[in-house]
N, C-alpha and C positions, 0 to 999 in steps of 0.2 A: 515356563513359558521362556521364550529368547527376550533380549531386549529390544526395547522398541529406540530404534532413531528416527527421529522429527527428521525432514528434509524441506524444506521450502523456496520459491523463487526469492530474486533478488528482487520481487517488489514491493515484499511484504514488509520493506523499512524498517526492521527492527535494529534498533542498537548494536555495537558489537557488544555491548556490556549484558544484554535480552538475548544476544544469542548466544553469550557465553552462560550464560544462567542458566538457559531451559535447554542445553545442549544441543541447537540446532546448527544445519550443516544447509550451505544454499547452495542453488544455481541458480546462473547467471542469464538472463537477459542481455540482448545486445542491444548498443546505440548505434548506427552508421553517422559518421563525418565524411560528408560524401564519399569516396570513393573507399575508405578508412572503417573498416570494426572494431568496436571495443567491448570486452567484458561489462556488463555494468556490476559495476563495485571493486571492480577486481587492478583492472584496467586504465579507467578511462573515474575523474572525478565531476560532481555537480557543476561547478566551479570551470574547469575545463568545457564543457560542456557549452554554459552559457560564452563565455571567450568565444570560443567558433562560433556558435549561433550570431551572435553580434557583429562579427566582424562579417560573414557572411549573408546577414542579410537574412538567413533561414531559419529553419528547426531543423533537427538531427531526426532522420527516420528510425525506429527501430524496430526488433525481430526477437523474434519465440526462441523460447528456451534452445540448442541443437540436441539433436534425438542422441548424438553423441557422450554430449552433457550425461545428459540422462543416464541415460545407460550405464555412463563411468562411473557412477555416483550411489546406482541402486545397488550396481554389481559387485560394489566394493564392500556397504554393509551388509548385503547378502553374506558376499564370504565371509566377514566375521563373524556369521552367526544370528544378528539382527532383524527382527522384523523393521517394515519399513510403513509411515506416515509421510504422504508427501499433497503439499497444496502449495498453489499459487496465483497467480493473478486469474479471473475470471474466463472462463468459456466464451464472454461475449466481447471481450478484449481482447483476446491474442488463442493463438495458433496452439501455444504452453499446455493448455490441460490437456488436450486428448493425444499431442507428444509423451508425454508424464504415463498418459491411461495404456498407449500401444506400447511401451519401454515395458510397464509393467505386468502388461500379459505376456511379452515374449521373454520375460527373463522370470518370476517366479509370482503368478496371480497370486497363489495364496498366503504368503506372506508381506504384500506390497496391495496399501490401500490407499487410493488415489483420489482426495477429493476437492470440487469446485468451489471455490469460493464463494463465486457470483460477485466479489470486492475486488479492490486494490489498496495499493498502500499499509499503510497498518492494518487496514479491516480487514484485510487476512493476517496482517499480527495476532491483530485478536486471535482467530480460529489454530493459529498456528500456540500460542501459550497455553489455549484450551487441551488442544490435543497435549500439550506436553502433559499436563497437571492429570487429566484422563487420562495418561499410560502412565505417570507415576503413581495413581490409584491401582491399578492393575488390569487394565483394559486394556484389551486386543487390537491391533491395525483394525480389521474391518468393524468393527463395533465402536470406537472411535469414528469411524468414518459415516456410521448409519446415526450415530449420538447426534452431531457434529448437522451435518443435514436433515437431518429432522427437525433436530430443536434448538440448531443455537444461528446455524449462517444466515438465516430468514432474519432474525434480529440483532444483527449488527449493524450500525447504522454509519454513513460513510460521506461527509458533505466537506467543501474546501473553498473558500475566498480566496478568486483572485487580482491581484493587486494591478496585473496590468494584461489587458488581452493580444498585446503582440505576440506572444508564442500561441496563442488558437486562433489569431490571423493567418500568422507565418502558415503554421500546421492547417489550412483549411478552415476550421472549427467557427471561423467566426466571419464575417464579411468586411470588407474595406472599410465600409461606409458605417455599417455596428461598430466597430472598434473605432473608428472617430468620435462616433458618438458617446461613447462612455470613457473615451480619453479625456473630451471637452468635459462631457458633464461631470469628471471624475465619480464613476460610478466602478462597483467592485460586482461583478457576477459569483454568485455562489453555483458553485457543482455540486451535484447529489447522484451516488449510488445508486437504480431503482432495478431492481429485476435482473443483478448482474452487469447494466450499463447504465451508461454517466448520461444526463439530463443534465438543463439549465432551469434552475428555479429563482428564487426573491435574487433580486440587487439591492445592495447597500451603497450608499454614496456617502462622500468624504476623506479624507486622508485613509491611508491601508488603517493604521491605529487607531479611528475612529470607525470604521467601517467595519474592522473584527471584533471590537470590542460591544456593535449592535448586533452583529452574527451570535456572538458567545450570547449576552443575554437574551436574545430570543432563542437561544436555546434549551435557555436555564430550565425551564418547565418539562423539559425532556432529557436533559442530564438528572434532574433528581427523582427521574421515573426510571431511570439507568439500573443496571445492574453497578453495584458499589466497589468490584473488586480494582477495577482499572480506567480509566480513560488514556487514551493517546489525544496530543497535539502535535501533528508532523508539518512540518515545514518543507518549502523547498529553497531554505535559505531570504533571510526575514533581519531590520535591525533588530539587536540584540534588547533595546527597550518596550518594542514592542512586543514580542515573545512575552516576557517579562511581567508586561503588563494583562497578556490573555492567561499567562500559567497564574495571575497573583488573583485574578477573577474567578479563574475557577478551581484556584485555592481555597478561594475565599466562602465557594460553597458550603468547604466541611463537610461533604459527600462521599466523595472517594476514597477508598482505603488507597488507591495511587496515581498521580497523576503525571505521567510518564512524556516528556518531549523527546520525538526522535526525528530527523534531519531527512528527507525522502532522498532516493537514491536516481540515478542518471535517468532510467527510462521513464521514472513518472514525471522528476524534474522537464525533461525535453518535452514534454506536452502542456505544461502550467508555465511556465519561466518562474523565475527570481518573484520571492512576494507571496509566494501563496501558500496558503495555512489552514487546517481542517482540523477541524474538534471529535474525534472516532470514536463511538463508544457500545454497550451491548444495551439492549433494550431486556429487561425482564420475562 
């Protein structure tokens, strides 16, 4: 059997350490700041995105992976004798999935499997790591895709609490009136991923630290019924003290084998802004 190479797009938000541990290669999406375009994670940082957005009172646009970048990555590893498993952001949110499918069909469809994660951020990261584990266990790429599609993807739970509605408003995802009301009442909206798309869920009130603790506590029964291997706490930049309190709370449950902290990349951060945090897990 050929060696299997795991490739994901940059919205999987896995840390460099996790990418190294599971031997994951990354194909970037794009962030567009005015008339300049940058590859997510290699040519710009989230903090630079925030600086530009605040200066220009707008939010960046984002764009799918390029066909050229996908083909280059696929061709490289096929030429090295690898089979390829690829996944990335939900097909409901980006054209990246369709671009990857077309590239796989052009290059070596029998050796490249493309999974629609139906998710974003480390919701994708869960599928990436599981794929790496299945590959290490000897499963072929198309078997991995089938296993994840049928028995894993729909069990990944992703949600995020947003500190400020400024980026949602600037991006047209929240009206100015609703944004003003949320700010005045110190309301933090929760966004969940469902059926491959984002939708608003419950709202929490108070400072971001208090609201996040309420969010984590509300989620506790579900966390205690999740798969135990790992849980992600993923944020778009947040005060260290707040982040530590949320990690301490999840650790205090004494349930997960790993509590993994990751920071969202530029594409995810472009849509939610600074101070967003999510707890992402997999149902049993």
